[in-house]
C-alpha positions as CSV (number, residue, x, y, z in Angstrom):
1,M,23.9,-137.9,14.5
2,K,20.8,-138.2,12.2
3,I,19.7,-134.6,11.3
4,Q,16.2,-133.9,10.1
5,S,14.3,-130.6,9.7
6,Q,11.0,-129.9,11.4
7,V,8.4,-127.2,11.0
8,S,8.0,-125.8,14.6
9,M,5.9,-123.1,16.2
10,V,5.9,-120.6,19.1
11,F,2.8,-119.0,20.6
12,H,3.5,-115.9,22.8
13,L,0.7,-116.0,25.3
14,D,1.2,-112.5,26.6
15,K,0.0,-111.2,23.2
16,C,-3.1,-113.5,22.9
17,I,-6.4,-111.5,23.2
18,G,-8.7,-114.5,23.0
19,C,-10.5,-113.2,19.9
20,H,-10.8,-116.7,18.3
21,T,-10.0,-115.3,14.8
22,C,-7.5,-118.2,14.4
23,T,-10.3,-120.7,15.2
24,V,-12.7,-119.2,12.7
25,A,-10.0,-119.2,9.9
26,C,-9.3,-122.9,10.5
27,K,-13.0,-123.8,10.9
28,N,-14.0,-122.1,7.6
29,I,-11.2,-123.8,5.7
30,W,-11.0,-127.4,7.1
31,T,-13.9,-128.4,9.3
32,D,-17.1,-127.0,7.9
33,R,-18.1,-130.5,6.6
34,K,-20.6,-133.0,7.7
35,G,-19.1,-135.1,10.5
36,A,-16.6,-132.4,11.4
37,E,-19.0,-130.0,13.1
38,Y,-17.6,-130.6,16.5
39,M,-13.9,-130.6,15.4
40,Y,-11.8,-127.6,16.3
41,W,-8.3,-128.3,15.0
42,N,-7.5,-124.9,16.4
43,N,-9.2,-123.8,19.6
44,V,-8.5,-121.2,22.3
45,E,-9.0,-122.1,25.9
46,T,-9.3,-119.9,29.0
47,K,-6.8,-120.8,31.8
48,P,-7.5,-121.7,34.5
49,G,-10.2,-123.9,33.0
50,T,-11.1,-127.4,31.9
51,G,-10.4,-127.0,28.2
52,Y,-11.7,-128.8,25.1
53,P,-12.6,-131.6,25.3
54,T,-13.4,-131.4,29.0
55,R,-10.3,-132.1,31.2
56,W,-8.2,-133.3,28.3
57,E,-5.2,-133.0,30.5
58,D,-6.4,-135.7,32.8
59,Q,-4.5,-138.8,31.5
60,G,-5.9,-140.9,34.2
61,K,-9.1,-140.6,32.3
62,Y,-7.9,-140.6,28.7
63,R,-4.5,-142.4,29.0
64,G,-2.7,-140.4,26.3
65,G,1.0,-140.0,25.7
66,W,3.9,-142.1,27.0
67,V,5.2,-143.3,30.3
68,L,8.3,-145.0,31.6
69,G,7.4,-148.5,32.8
70,G,8.2,-152.1,33.0
71,K,11.2,-153.7,34.7
72,K,13.7,-151.8,32.6
73,G,11.8,-148.5,32.8
74,R,11.5,-148.3,29.0
75,L,9.3,-145.8,27.2
76,R,5.9,-147.2,26.4
77,L,2.4,-146.0,25.4
78,R,0.3,-145.1,28.4
79,L,-2.8,-146.3,26.5
80,Q,-1.9,-150.0,26.1
81,G,0.5,-152.5,24.5
82,K,0.0,-154.8,21.6
83,W,-2.2,-157.2,23.5
84,G,-4.2,-154.4,24.9
85,T,-4.7,-153.0,21.5
86,L,-6.0,-156.4,20.3
87,G,-8.3,-156.7,23.3
88,N,-9.8,-153.3,22.8
89,I,-9.8,-153.2,19.1
90,F,-13.6,-153.2,18.9
91,Y,-14.2,-151.2,22.0
92,N,-11.9,-148.5,23.2
93,P,-12.8,-147.6,26.8
94,Y,-10.6,-144.4,26.9
95,L,-12.3,-142.4,24.2
96,P,-13.8,-139.0,24.9
97,T,-17.6,-139.0,24.5
98,L,-19.7,-136.5,22.6
99,D,-20.5,-135.0,26.0
100,D,-16.8,-134.3,26.6
101,Y,-16.9,-132.2,23.4
102,F,-20.4,-131.0,22.7
103,E,-23.3,-131.9,20.6
104,P,-23.1,-129.6,17.6
105,W,-26.4,-127.9,16.7
106,T,-28.0,-125.5,14.4
107,Y,-31.5,-123.8,14.5
108,D,-34.7,-124.4,12.7
109,Y,-34.6,-121.1,10.9
110,Q,-37.1,-122.3,8.3
111,N,-39.8,-122.2,11.0
112,L,-39.3,-118.5,11.2
113,F,-39.9,-118.1,7.5
114,D,-42.8,-120.6,7.2
115,A,-44.7,-120.0,10.5
116,P,-48.3,-119.0,9.9
117,E,-49.5,-115.6,11.2
118,G,-50.5,-115.7,14.8
119,D,-50.4,-114.0,18.2
120,D,-47.1,-115.7,19.3
121,Q,-43.6,-115.0,18.1
122,P,-42.3,-118.0,16.2
123,T,-39.0,-119.5,17.5
124,A,-36.1,-121.3,15.9
125,R,-35.5,-124.4,18.0
126,A,-32.1,-126.0,18.3
127,I,-31.6,-129.0,16.1
128,S,-28.7,-131.5,16.6
129,M,-26.4,-131.7,13.6
130,V,-25.6,-135.3,14.5
131,T,-29.1,-136.8,14.9
132,G,-31.2,-134.1,13.1
133,R,-33.6,-134.1,16.1
134,Y,-34.7,-131.2,18.2
135,M,-32.6,-130.6,21.3
136,D,-34.3,-129.7,24.6
137,T,-31.3,-128.0,26.1
138,I,-27.9,-126.9,25.0
139,E,-25.4,-127.8,27.7
140,A,-21.9,-127.1,26.3
141,G,-19.9,-125.7,23.4
142,P,-16.4,-125.5,22.1
143,N,-15.6,-122.4,24.2
144,W,-18.3,-122.8,26.8
145,D,-16.0,-121.7,29.6
146,D,-14.4,-118.9,27.7
147,D,-13.5,-116.1,30.0
148,L,-14.6,-118.5,32.8
149,G,-18.1,-118.5,31.3
150,G,-19.3,-116.4,34.2
151,S,-18.6,-119.3,36.7
152,Q,-15.7,-120.4,38.8
153,V,-16.7,-124.1,38.3
154,Y,-14.6,-124.5,35.2
155,A,-11.5,-122.8,36.8
156,N,-11.8,-124.9,39.9
157,N,-11.9,-128.1,37.9
158,D,-8.7,-127.3,36.0
159,P,-6.5,-130.5,36.3
160,N,-3.4,-128.4,36.9
161,L,-4.9,-127.4,40.2
162,D,-5.3,-131.0,41.4
163,H,-2.2,-130.8,43.6
164,A,-2.6,-127.1,44.5
165,T,-2.6,-126.1,48.2
166,E,-5.5,-124.4,49.8
167,E,-3.6,-121.1,49.7
168,E,-2.9,-121.5,46.0
169,R,-6.5,-122.3,45.3
170,R,-7.6,-119.3,47.2
171,L,-5.3,-117.1,45.2
172,M,-6.6,-118.6,42.0
173,E,-10.2,-118.1,43.0
174,E,-9.5,-114.5,43.9
175,I,-7.7,-113.9,40.6
176,G,-10.4,-115.6,38.6
177,R,-12.7,-112.6,38.8
178,V,-10.2,-110.3,37.2
179,V,-7.3,-112.1,35.6
180,F,-6.9,-115.1,33.4
181,F,-5.0,-116.0,30.2
182,Y,-5.7,-117.7,26.9
183,L,-4.1,-120.9,25.7
184,P,-4.5,-121.4,21.9
185,R,-4.0,-125.0,20.9
186,I,-3.4,-126.9,17.6
187,C,-1.7,-130.2,16.8
188,N,1.8,-130.1,18.2
189,H,3.2,-132.3,15.3
190,C,5.4,-134.0,17.9
191,L,8.7,-135.6,17.4
192,N,7.5,-138.7,19.3
193,P,3.7,-138.6,18.6
194,G,1.5,-140.9,20.6
195,C,-1.1,-141.0,17.9
196,V,1.3,-142.5,15.4
197,A,2.3,-145.3,17.8
198,A,-1.2,-146.0,18.9
199,C,-2.7,-146.5,15.4
200,P,-3.1,-150.3,14.6
201,A,-3.5,-149.7,10.9
202,G,-0.4,-147.5,10.5
203,A,-2.6,-144.8,9.0
204,I,-0.9,-141.9,10.8
205,Y,2.6,-140.9,9.8
206,K,5.1,-138.2,10.1
207,R,6.3,-136.6,6.9
208,G,10.0,-136.8,6.3
209,E,10.5,-133.4,4.7
210,D,8.9,-131.2,7.3
211,G,7.8,-133.4,10.3
212,I,4.0,-132.7,9.8
213,V,1.8,-135.5,11.2
214,L,-0.9,-136.6,8.8
215,V,-3.7,-139.3,8.6
216,S,-4.0,-141.4,5.4
217,Q,-7.7,-141.5,4.7
218,E,-7.2,-144.7,2.6
219,R,-5.6,-146.6,5.4
220,C,-7.7,-145.4,8.4
221,R,-10.0,-148.1,9.7
222,A,-11.7,-146.1,12.4
223,W,-10.1,-147.9,15.3
224,R,-9.8,-144.5,17.0
225,M,-6.8,-145.5,19.1
226,C,-5.1,-142.4,17.8
227,I,-7.6,-140.2,19.7
228,S,-6.8,-141.9,23.0
229,G,-3.1,-142.0,22.2
230,C,-2.8,-138.3,21.6
231,P,-2.7,-136.7,25.1
232,Y,-3.6,-133.3,23.7
233,K,-6.8,-134.7,22.0
234,K,-6.0,-133.2,18.7
235,T,-7.1,-136.1,16.6
236,Y,-10.8,-136.4,15.9
237,F,-13.2,-138.9,14.5
238,N,-15.5,-138.0,11.6
239,W,-18.7,-139.7,12.4
240,S,-19.9,-139.3,8.8
241,T,-16.9,-140.7,6.9
242,G,-15.7,-143.1,9.6
243,K,-12.2,-141.7,9.4
244,A,-9.9,-139.9,11.8
245,E,-8.9,-136.3,11.0
246,K,-6.5,-133.8,12.5
247,C,-4.7,-130.5,12.0
248,I,-2.5,-130.7,8.9
249,L,-0.7,-127.4,9.6
250,C,-2.1,-126.1,6.3
251,Y,0.8,-127.9,4.6
252,P,-0.5,-126.9,1.1
253,R,0.3,-123.4,2.2
254,L,3.6,-124.3,3.7
255,E,4.6,-126.0,0.5
256,S,4.3,-122.6,-1.3
257,G,6.2,-120.7,1.5
258,Q,3.1,-119.4,3.2
259,P,2.2,-119.7,7.0
260,P,-0.8,-121.7,8.1
261,A,-4.2,-119.9,8.0
262,C,-4.5,-119.6,11.8
263,F,-1.0,-118.0,11.9
264,H,-1.7,-115.6,9.0
265,S,-5.0,-114.5,10.5
266,C,-3.8,-114.0,14.1
267,V,-4.9,-110.5,15.3
268,G,-2.5,-110.4,18.3
269,R,0.4,-111.6,16.1
270,I,1.3,-114.1,18.8
271,R,2.3,-116.9,16.4
272,Y,5.7,-117.7,15.0
273,V,6.6,-120.5,12.6
274,G,10.0,-121.6,11.4
275,L,12.3,-124.6,10.8
276,V,14.5,-126.2,13.4
277,L,17.1,-128.9,12.9
278,Y,17.1,-131.8,15.3
279,D,18.9,-135.0,16.0
280,A,16.6,-137.9,15.4
281,D,18.9,-140.2,17.3
282,R,18.2,-138.3,20.5
283,I,14.4,-138.6,20.4
284,E,14.2,-141.7,22.5
285,A,16.6,-140.4,25.1
286,A,14.9,-137.0,25.2
287,A,11.5,-138.6,25.7
288,S,12.9,-141.0,28.3
289,A,14.5,-138.3,30.5
290,P,13.6,-137.9,34.1
291,Q,10.5,-135.7,34.4
292,A,12.4,-132.7,35.8
293,E,14.8,-132.8,32.9
294,L,12.4,-133.2,30.0
295,V,12.4,-129.6,28.9
296,Q,16.2,-129.4,28.8
297,A,16.4,-132.8,27.1
298,Q,14.1,-131.6,24.3
299,R,16.2,-128.4,24.0
300,D,19.3,-130.5,23.6
301,A,17.7,-132.5,20.8
302,I,17.4,-129.2,18.8
303,L,20.7,-128.4,17.1
304,D,22.6,-125.2,16.4
305,P,22.1,-124.4,12.7
306,F,25.2,-122.1,12.8
307,D,27.5,-124.9,13.9
308,P,29.7,-126.0,11.0
309,K,29.5,-129.6,12.0
310,V,25.7,-129.5,12.0
311,I,25.6,-127.7,8.7
312,A,27.9,-130.3,7.1
313,A,25.8,-133.2,8.6
314,A,22.6,-131.6,7.4
315,Q,23.9,-131.2,3.9
316,A,25.1,-134.8,3.9
317,A,21.6,-135.9,5.0
318,G,20.2,-134.1,1.9
319,I,18.7,-131.1,3.6
320,P,18.8,-128.2,1.1
321,D,20.7,-125.0,1.8
322,A,17.4,-123.1,1.7
323,K,16.2,-125.0,4.8
324,I,19.5,-124.6,6.6
325,D,19.2,-120.8,6.0
326,A,15.6,-120.8,7.2
327,A,16.7,-122.7,10.4
328,Q,19.3,-120.0,11.0
329,K,16.6,-117.3,10.7
330,S,14.0,-119.2,12.6
331,P,12.2,-117.3,15.3
332,V,11.4,-120.6,17.0
333,Y,15.1,-121.4,17.4
334,K,15.7,-118.0,19.1
335,F,12.8,-118.4,21.5
336,V,13.4,-122.0,22.4
337,K,17.1,-122.7,22.1
338,R,18.9,-119.4,22.3
339,W,16.8,-117.4,24.8
340,H,15.1,-120.3,26.7
341,L,11.8,-118.4,26.8
342,A,9.4,-120.8,25.0
343,L,8.4,-124.1,26.6
344,P,6.5,-127.2,25.5
345,L,3.0,-127.8,26.7
346,H,2.9,-130.7,29.2
347,P,6.3,-132.2,28.4
348,E,5.5,-134.9,30.9
349,F,3.4,-136.5,28.2
350,R,6.7,-137.3,26.5
351,T,5.6,-136.8,23.0
352,L,8.2,-134.0,22.5
353,P,5.7,-131.4,21.1
354,M,7.1,-129.0,18.6
355,L,4.7,-126.2,19.5
356,F,6.2,-124.0,22.3
357,Y,4.7,-121.3,24.5
358,V,6.1,-118.2,26.0
359,P,4.3,-118.1,29.4
360,P,2.1,-115.1,30.1
361,M,3.5,-112.3,32.2
362,G,0.3,-110.8,33.6
363,P,-0.3,-113.2,36.5
364,V,3.3,-112.8,37.8
365,L,2.8,-109.4,39.4
366,A,2.4,-109.2,43.1
367,K,-0.8,-109.0,45.1
368,M,-2.4,-105.6,45.7
369,D,-2.1,-104.0,49.1
370,N,-4.0,-100.7,49.6
371,G,-4.1,-100.1,45.9
372,K,-0.4,-100.8,45.3
373,Y,1.5,-103.8,44.3
374,D,3.0,-105.5,47.4
375,T,6.8,-105.8,46.6
376,M,8.0,-105.9,50.2
377,D,9.1,-109.5,49.8
378,A,11.2,-108.6,46.7
379,K,12.9,-105.8,48.5
380,A,13.6,-108.0,51.5
381,E,15.3,-110.5,49.2
382,G,17.3,-107.8,47.5
383,L,15.5,-108.2,44.2
384,A,14.4,-105.4,41.8
385,P,11.1,-103.9,42.9
386,M,9.3,-104.9,39.7
387,L,10.5,-108.5,40.2
388,S,8.2,-109.5,43.0
389,A,8.8,-112.7,44.9
390,L,7.6,-115.3,42.3
391,E,6.4,-117.7,45.0
392,K,3.9,-115.0,46.0
393,S,2.6,-114.3,42.5
394,R,-1.1,-114.2,42.0
395,V,-1.1,-117.3,39.8
396,P,1.2,-119.8,41.6
397,L,4.4,-120.9,39.9
398,R,3.3,-124.5,40.6
399,Y,0.4,-123.9,38.2
400,M,2.5,-122.6,35.4
401,A,5.1,-125.3,36.0
402,S,2.3,-127.9,35.7
403,L,1.5,-126.5,32.3
404,F,4.9,-125.9,30.7
405,S,7.7,-127.6,32.6
406,A,6.5,-130.9,33.9
407,G,6.4,-129.4,37.4
408,N,10.0,-128.0,37.3
409,E,9.4,-124.6,39.0
410,E,13.0,-123.5,38.5
411,I,12.6,-123.5,34.7
412,I,9.5,-121.3,35.0
413,R,11.3,-119.0,37.5
414,K,14.1,-118.4,35.1
415,V,11.8,-117.7,32.2
416,Y,9.9,-115.1,34.2
417,R,13.0,-113.4,35.5
418,K,14.2,-112.9,32.0
419,L,10.8,-111.6,30.9
420,V,10.7,-109.2,33.8
421,A,14.2,-108.1,32.9
422,V,13.0,-107.2,29.4
423,R,10.1,-105.2,30.9
424,V,12.4,-103.4,33.3
425,Y,15.0,-102.6,30.7
426,M,12.5,-101.3,28.1
427,R,10.6,-99.3,30.6
428,A,13.8,-97.6,31.7
429,Q,14.5,-96.9,28.0
430,R,11.1,-95.6,27.1
431,V,9.6,-94.2,30.3
432,K,12.9,-93.4,32.1
433,D,11.5,-93.9,35.6
434,I,13.7,-96.8,36.7
435,P,17.3,-96.2,38.1
436,E,20.2,-97.7,36.2
437,A,21.2,-99.7,39.2
438,E,17.8,-101.4,39.3
439,V,18.0,-102.1,35.6
440,Q,21.4,-103.8,36.0
441,K,20.1,-105.8,38.9
442,A,17.1,-107.0,36.9
443,L,19.4,-108.0,33.9
444,A,21.6,-109.9,36.3
445,E,18.7,-111.7,37.9
446,G,17.3,-112.6,34.5
447,G,20.6,-114.0,33.3
448,T,20.6,-111.7,30.3
449,D,22.2,-108.5,28.9
450,A,21.0,-105.3,27.1
451,R,21.8,-106.8,23.6
452,E,19.7,-109.9,24.2
453,V,16.9,-107.9,25.7
454,E,16.8,-105.6,22.7
455,A,16.6,-108.7,20.4
456,I,13.8,-110.3,22.5
457,F,11.8,-107.0,22.5
458,R,12.2,-106.6,18.8
459,L,11.0,-110.1,18.0
460,T,8.2,-109.9,20.5
461,S,6.8,-106.4,19.9
462,L,8.0,-105.2,16.5
463,P,8.5,-108.2,14.2
464,T,7.8,-108.0,10.5
465,F,5.8,-110.6,8.7
466,E,9.0,-112.1,7.4
467,E,10.5,-112.3,10.9
468,R,7.5,-114.1,12.4
469,F,7.1,-116.6,9.5
470,V,10.3,-118.1,8.2
471,V,9.2,-121.0,6.0
472,P,10.9,-122.0,2.8
473,A,8.8,-123.7,0.1
474,M,8.9,-127.4,0.9
475,E,10.1,-128.6,-2.6
476,R,6.7,-129.7,-3.5
477,E,7.5,-130.3,-7.1
478,T,10.6,-132.4,-6.3
479,A,8.6,-134.4,-3.7
480,V,5.7,-135.1,-6.1
481,E,8.1,-136.2,-8.8
482,A,10.0,-138.5,-6.5
483,L,6.8,-140.3,-5.4
484,F,4.9,-140.1,-8.7
485,P,7.3,-140.6,-11.6
486,P,5.7,-139.3,-14.8
487,L,6.0,-142.6,-16.7
488,D,4.8,-144.8,-13.8
489,P,1.0,-144.4,-13.4
490,I,0.9,-147.3,-11.0
491,A,2.8,-145.4,-8.4
492,R,0.0,-142.9,-8.2
493,N,-2.1,-145.4,-6.3
494,Y,0.7,-146.6,-4.0
495,P,1.3,-144.2,-1.1
496,T,4.2,-144.7,1.2
497,H,4.3,-144.1,4.9
498,K,8.0,-144.8,5.8
499,G,9.1,-141.2,6.3
500,E,10.7,-140.8,2.8
501,V,10.6,-137.5,1.0
502,G,7.3,-137.0,-0.7
503,I,5.0,-138.9,1.7
504,G,1.6,-137.3,1.9
505,F,1.3,-136.4,-1.8
506,H,-1.1,-139.2,-2.7
507,H,-4.8,-138.8,-3.3
508,D,-6.2,-137.8,0.1
509,P,-9.9,-136.8,0.6
510,Q,-8.9,-134.8,3.7
511,R,-6.8,-132.5,1.5
512,G,-9.3,-132.5,-1.4
513,M,-6.5,-133.8,-3.7
């Protein structure tokens, strides 16, 4: 057992209001530079929808992540092998184009100030921030299909609907006019990152002390394989500097015990961050699990920080007691491992993402019939009235399973039954309009009890700042001293990328250090 610590996150989608405050905070801090105009390290997508870049989930087009292949069924990059990398080194056919993102633009505001007096109103024409030329039309943007953009076209082209039945598509089209949900996305800082494996220059690496995935600006040679290798398309190419860039999880803030800016600024308080302990020896087995077992395999790789054996092994591995204590208080551990409510986004990509999502509850409620929720199926099956037959929910379970459980609908079903149990129990406590027998039935169906429900409600609805963000300072001073001994000036120009404590503290233009 090789224990390591990892900064991990949970996004509670029921609480996201789609305000994009997180996006603005990230944009203002990290990507307001030349060449980074189109980069959105944090973006919020409307689901159903095509996302950013367009149809990023379609790995038939972009070939990101990992697959099981070959005669022995071993884990390999979907993008290509070593010879494929060599053959495509000067031309990568699987890159998103600028049209898949959007061409960033500004306006000729100066024309408004300098236009001579005349009968016509002067205008500010759109100017490309890439070419500097006037643009005839603006055809897309980073949140062009936000709230469906007034059109069903984006929703209908959601890759997660590719295998939907006609009935499921009809339900989605019906719901699209009134109900959708938001999916905020940042880099997942995966345990088995495809971007790291795809980079021919070894410029992308995973920090040993916290698991954050970074790009060395010195080593990057602009091969851009990392962009294709990442199935979430969270690595970007700076066309001005010729370097790859990505979300760094605001690690200068984490090093001082503060949450990332997008977490801190979140209006809906949907974001949680904390440490988890995991067994690095289980990574390959977890990523190689059969598709239906991927979620459970990733859960199994996360260790119990209260287990005396795990604590002893962590201390033997050099993990400080402060980190072990933080792992015990981590909200991520509770949502993912203890309560089994938070799920990884597209686990079938086999990167073992360390950002987890609590699926939204809104679409689970039954269809309307004469102004009332149709719960007849639930009653016929002996279920609690508020727990409508999940197969008849307005957004199909198959759709949610495609997003969060690699198609395993039973996992999604269990999550929703527990979430419904929380809703039933708390409504009985606060509104007092649900009989005790129905409450007990909902708890039994959700596989939970009153004590766990109270804990879930507390961390979901009433958490303090300290309960949502449990991040100890990452021993920055110790790490810097380990990599840059005070009496050895040569070491300052020799960054390491082997996963040792201290990697990432060399001069890095992306950090401004």
